TORVO-899180 format. One line per 8 residues: number of its first residue (from 1); their letters; for each residue x, z, y of N, C-alpha, C. Coordinates in steps of 0.05 Angstrom, whole numbers, plus 5000, padded with zeros to 4 digits. Atoms other than C-alpha are relative to their C-alpha. Example, Ala and Ser with C-alpha at 12.3 -4.5 7.8 and 13.67 -1.06 7.14 Angstrom:
2
1) AS) 5018/5000/4976/5246/5156/4910/5018/5000/5024; 4984/4999/4976/5273/5143/4979/4985/5014/5022
//
This chain:
196
1) XXXXXXXX) 5002/5028/4994/4964/5220/5355/4996/4984/4974; 5006/5016/5023/4936/5168/5308/5021/4978/4996; 4981/5021/5005/4986/5120/5275/4995/4987/4973; 5004/5016/5025/4975/5065/5224/5027/4991/4989; 4976/5010/5014/5029/5050/5173/4990/4976/4983; 5006/5024/5017/5025/4979/5144/5023/4997/4980; 4980/5006/5021/5060/4968/5078/4993/4972/4990; 5005/5028/5007/5066/4894/5066/5019/4992/4977
9) XXXXXXXX) 4985/5006/5024/5088/4867/4999/4994/4971/4991; 5002/5028/5008/5095/4791/4994/5026/4987/5009; 4974/5012/4993/5159/4749/4993/4999/4975/5017; 5002/5027/4988/5132/4685/5026/4985/5002/5026; 5012/4996/4974/5118/4683/5100/4979/4978/5008; 5021/5020/4996/5072/4622/5093/4976/5005/4981; 5021/4993/5019/5027/4657/5043/4974/5009/5015; 5024/4990/4988/4955/4676/5056/5002/5030/5005
17) XXXXXXXX) 4995/4972/4995/4977/4749/5050/5013/5004/5027; 4987/4998/4974/5020/4737/5111/4980/4995/5022; 5021/5003/4980/4959/4711/5148/4983/5025/5003; 5014/4974/4999/4924/4776/5130/5016/5020/5016; 4983/4982/4984/4983/4815/5157/4998/4994/5030; 5001/5008/4972/4982/4775/5222/4973/5008/5012; 5026/4992/4989/4907/4788/5231/4998/5030/5003; 5000/4971/4998/4916/4862/5218/5015/5009/5025
25) XXXXXXXX) 4984/4993/4976/4971/4867/5270/4987/4992/5026; 5015/5009/4976/4931/4826/5320/4978/5019/5007; 5022/4981/4997/4872/4873/5310/5009/5026/5012; 4989/4975/4990/4914/4935/5320/5010/4998/5029; 4990/5004/4973/4948/4907/5382/4977/4996/5020; 5023/5004/4982/4881/4885/5412/4986/5027/5006; 5012/4973/4997/4857/4957/5403/5020/5020/5012; 4978/4983/4990/4923/4985/5431/5005/5024/4982
33) XXXXXXXX) 4995/4980/5020/4932/5024/5367/5030/5000/4992; 4973/4996/5008/5000/5052/5348/5003/4993/4971; 4996/5007/5028/5028/5023/5283/5030/4997/4994; 4973/5006/5010/5091/5016/5242/4996/4981/4977; 5001/5019/5022/5106/4961/5192/5024/5004/4981; 4980/5001/5022/5143/4966/5126/4996/4974/4986; 5001/5026/5014/5158/4896/5100/5020/5001/4977; 4982/4994/5023/5187/4909/5031/5019/4978/4994
41) XXXXXXXX) 4982/5022/5007/5215/4840/5018/5019/4994/5023; 4982/5005/4978/5242/4829/5088/5022/5021/5002; 4981/4978/5000/5276/4897/5083/5019/4999/4977; 4984/5002/5025/5306/4877/5016/5000/5027/4985; 5003/4975/5014/5280/4942/4986/5005/4996/4971; 4995/5001/5029/5306/4955/4916/4980/5020/4987; 5020/4982/5011/5246/4982/4877/5008/5014/4974; 4992/4989/5026/5286/5002/4816/5018/5025/5004
49) XXXXXXXX) 4983/4976/5000/5320/5068/4800/5027/4994/4987; 4974/5000/5013/5394/5070/4787/5003/5028/4986; 4995/4974/5013/5422/5126/4743/5007/5021/5021; 4992/4981/4980/5452/5158/4805/4975/5009/5017; 5024/4993/4985/5386/5155/4843/4981/5018/4983; 5018/4984/5017/5346/5182/4784/5011/5028/4996; 4988/4973/5003/5395/5241/4777/4991/5018/5023; 5008/4985/4977/5370/5263/4846/4970/5006/5000
57) XXXXXXXX) 5029/4999/5000/5296/5259/4827/4989/5029/5002; 5010/4973/5001/5285/5333/4811/5004/5015/5027; 4994/4987/4975/5315/5354/4878/4985/4987/5024; 5014/5014/4978/5274/5304/4919/5019/4985/5019; 4980/5013/4983/5338/5273/4947/5002/4970/4993; 4997/5028/5005/5358/5200/4951/5027/4991/5011; 4976/5013/4990/5419/5156/4960/4993/4974/5015; 5009/5025/4988/5377/5098/4987/4990/5006/5028
65) XXXXXXXX) 5009/4994/4973/5371/5101/5063/4972/4990/5007; 5027/5010/4995/5308/5059/5062/4979/5019/4989; 5019/4980/5010/5274/5112/5019/4995/5022/5020; 5003/4979/4980/5287/5165/5072/4984/4989/5024; 5014/5013/4977/5264/5117/5128/4970/4997/4993; 5028/5004/5008/5200/5099/5090/4985/5026/4998; 5014/4975/5003/5183/5170/5072/4993/5013/5027; 5005/4989/4974/5190/5192/5144/4976/4985/5013
73) XXXXXXXX) 5023/5016/4989/5142/5135/5164/4974/5008/4988; 5024/4991/5014/5092/5157/5111/4991/5027/5011; 5007/4974/4990/5095/5228/5137/4989/5000/5029; 5010/5003/4972/5082/5204/5209/4972/4988/5001; 5024/5016/4999/5022/5162/5190/4975/5016/4997; 5026/4988/5004/4949/5181/5196/4981/4980/4986; 5015/5021/5016/4924/5115/5165/5020/4982/4987; 4983/5018/5016/4953/5070/5112/4986/4974/4996
81) XXXXXXXX) 5011/5027/5006/4942/4995/5106/5020/4987/4981; 4983/5013/5020/4970/4962/5044/4990/4971/4996; 5006/5028/5003/4972/4886/5040/5018/4988/4978; 4984/5010/5023/4993/4854/4974/4982/4982/4983; 5015/5015/5020/4973/4804/4921/4995/5017/4976; 5003/4988/5026/4947/4825/4854/5013/4980/4980; 4986/5016/5020/4994/4799/4800/4995/5013/4973; 5006/4990/5027/4974/4806/4727/4983/5025/5001
89) XXXXXXXX) 5022/4980/4999/4914/4849/4746/5008/5027/5012; 4991/4974/4990/4954/4903/4782/5017/4994/5026; 4982/5003/4977/4998/4916/4843/5026/4989/4991; 4973/5011/5007/5065/4879/4845/5020/5022/4994; 4979/4982/5008/5126/4912/4816/5014/5012/5025; 4987/4991/4976/5157/4917/4886/4984/5023/5012; 5017/4979/4988/5098/4959/4911/4999/5024/4982; 4999/4978/5018/5097/5001/4848/5027/5015/5003
97) XXXXXXXX) 4974/4987/4996/5172/5014/4859/5001/5015/5026; 5001/4984/4975/5157/5036/4930/4989/5028/4994; 5011/4973/5006/5113/5092/4903/5017/5015/4981; 4982/4987/5018/5161/5107/4847/5023/5014/5014; 4976/4990/4987/5221/5117/4893/4996/5016/5025; 5003/4987/4974/5193/5138/4960/4984/5026/4999; 5016/4976/5002/5143/5190/4938/5016/5022/4987; 4982/4980/5009/5193/5246/4932/4987/5028/4998
105) XXXXXXXX) 5010/4973/5004/5181/5318/4909/5013/5019/5021; 4990/4980/4981/5187/5375/4959/4979/5008/5020; 5020/4991/4981/5147/5416/5009/4997/4982/5024; 5001/5017/4976/5165/5369/5066/5000/4970/4991; 5000/5027/5011/5158/5307/5022/4972/4993/4990; 5026/5011/5008/5102/5271/4984/4984/5018/4982; 5015/4984/5019/5084/5321/4931/5016/5024/4990; 4987/4978/5015/5100/5385/4893/4989/5000/4972
113) XXXXXXXX) 5008/4997/5028/5097/5398/4818/4987/5028/4997; 5012/4974/5007/5050/5452/4793/4995/4999/4969; 5004/5000/5029/5032/5474/4723/4976/4983/4992; 5023/5017/5005/4969/5432/4729/5005/4971/5007; 4993/5027/4993/5006/5369/4751/5010/4998/5029; 4990/5004/4973/5022/5340/4819/4980/5011/5021; 5017/4992/4977/4996/5369/4885/5011/4984/5024; 4991/5017/4979/5000/5317/4940/5003/5014/5027
121) XXXXXXXX) 4995/4989/4973/5027/5333/5009/4993/4980/5022; 5005/5021/4981/5001/5270/5044/4972/5002/5012; 5026/4997/4987/4937/5299/5074/5001/4990/5029; 4998/5012/4973/4963/5272/5141/4988/4973/5001; 5013/5027/5001/4937/5204/5118/4971/5004/4995; 5029/4995/5001/4863/5209/5133/4984/4977/4988; 5014/5022/5013/4845/5140/5107/5020/4979/4993; 4983/5022/5009/4874/5080/5071/4983/4975/4996
129) XXXXXXXX) 5013/5025/5005/4855/5007/5069/5019/4983/4984; 4984/5017/5018/4879/4962/5013/4988/4972/5002; 5009/5028/4997/4875/4887/5026/5016/4983/4981; 4987/5014/5021/4891/4844/4966/4988/4972/4996; 5009/5026/5009/4885/4773/4939/5006/4998/4970; 4996/5004/5029/4879/4751/4867/4991/4972/4992; 5010/5025/5012/4873/4687/4826/4974/5005/4986; 5025/4993/5014/4820/4721/4783/4979/5008/5020
137) XXXXXXXX) 5021/4990/4983/4752/4733/4814/4999/5030/5000; 5001/4970/4998/4743/4805/4838/4983/5012/4978; 5017/4990/5021/4686/4815/4789/5014/5002/4973; 4984/5000/5025/4732/4797/4731/5020/5023/5000; 4981/4978/4998/4785/4846/4755/4986/5027/4994; 5014/4974/5002/4734/4902/4759/4987/5004/4972; 5016/4997/5025/4693/4888/4695/5015/4994/4975; 4988/5009/5025/4737/4852/4645/5030/5007/4998
145) XXXXXXXX) 4971/4997/5001/4810/4867/4664/5009/5028/5007; 4991/4972/4999/4811/4943/4669/4998/5013/5027; 5003/4989/4973/4801/4951/4745/5023/5019/5007; 4976/4983/4995/4872/4977/4753/5003/5009/5029; 4997/4992/4972/4869/4978/4829/4983/5025/5005; 5018/4977/4995/4809/5025/4830/5007/5024/4981; 4998/4978/5019/4821/5065/4766/5027/5014/5001; 4974/4988/5001/4896/5076/4770/5011/5004/5029
153) XXXXXXXX) 4987/4998/4974/4922/5060/4840/4985/5018/5020; 5016/4984/4981/4865/5089/4881/4992/5027/4989; 5011/4975/5011/4835/5142/4835/5020/5018/4986; 4979/4982/5012/4900/5168/4806/5024/5002/5020; 4975/4998/4984/4963/5151/4846/4994/5010/5029; 5006/4992/4972/4934/5155/4917/4986/5028/5001; 5015/4975/5000/4887/5212/4899/5020/5024/4995; 4981/4979/5006/4945/5254/4870/5017/5006/5025
161) XXXXXXXX) 4984/4996/4975/4982/5244/4937/4983/5012/5022; 5020/4990/4981/4918/5270/4973/4992/4979/5020; 5011/5022/4984/4900/5202/5001/4974/4993/4986; 5025/5001/5015/4827/5204/4982/4978/4982/5013; 5020/5017/4987/4788/5163/5033/5012/4971/5001; 4987/5026/5004/4805/5092/5011/4978/4978/4999; 5017/5024/5001/4772/5024/5023/5017/4977/4990; 4985/5022/5012/4793/4965/4980/4984/4974/5004
169) XXXXXXXX) 5013/5027/4998/4777/4892/4997/5019/4980/4987; 4984/5020/5015/4800/4835/4952/4987/4973/5004; 5009/5028/5000/4795/4760/4961/5007/4989/4973; 4996/5011/5027/4787/4738/4889/4997/4969/5000; 5001/5029/5002/4795/4666/4867/5015/4986/5023; 4986/5010/4977/4846/4654/4922/5009/4971/4996; 4989/5027/5004/4874/4590/4890/4979/4979/5003; 5022/5020/4998/4806/4556/4891/4982/5006/5024
177) XXXXXXXX) 5016/4993/4977/4780/4587/4956/4999/4979/5021; 5003/5020/4978/4755/4546/5014/5011/5012/5026; 4991/4990/4974/4780/4551/5085/4980/5019/5013; 5021/4982/4990/4714/4582/5104/5001/5028/4987; 4998/4974/5014/4721/4636/5051/5024/5016/5010; 4976/4986/4990/4792/4652/5074/4996/5010/5028; 5006/4991/4972/4769/4655/5147/4982/5024/5000; 5019/4978/5002/4712/4701/5128/5015/5026/4992
185) XXXXXXXX) 4985/4976/5009/4760/4748/5092/5017/5011/5022; 4984/4991/4978/4806/4751/5152/4982/5015/5020; 5018/4986/4982/4746/4770/5195/4992/5027/4989; 5007/4975/5013/4725/4823/5145/5023/5020/5001; 4977/4982/4999/4796/4851/5143/5002/5012/5028; 4999/4990/4973/4796/4856/5219/4978/5020/5006; 5022/4982/4996/4728/4889/5219/5005/5027/4986; 4994/4976/5015/4750/4939/5166/5021/5016/5015
193) XXXX) 4979/4986/4984/4812/4956/5208/4987/5014/5024; 5013/4989/4975/4768/4967/5270/4981/5023/4994; 5021/4980/5006/4715/5009/5234/5010/5024/4984; 4993/4980/5020/4752/5048/5181/5025/5016/5007
//
């Protein structure tokens, strides 16, 4: 059975990112598609490691019940949708902390260690869609500011986890965007959800 996991990372429910989340959910519901939502801020997820939590790293264990809940949702998913702003040219710390803490080591978890590095165990996720917004124009992010979303998040982090079929859409220049531009992006987000 196909199941979409949405990971939403924004603290303000009147933000444009929240409008993107609402459109994604509307699209999935209209298509009668099964989905789960992880709302990191609403859940009050702690993205940082404590000394006690880090001591469990090598064994793949956790003291944080949200980590176990989130990892189980990731393992059930066949598609991933990530909705977040781009802050300082990269994913927010909360979302980075999600990958730091939730992607645990072990055969039944996110990855295993090998002598050549990590081997991802998330082949169950057949595709991923990343929907972001940024103050900087998308062209600037890609050409002048290091393209961290593509180069690091997609081509390293997700690829190592075996999430290799990824589509990224960004609404750059969000602070100066027009209502028409924002409406167009919502339509493109819905179309991407329906097609990809």
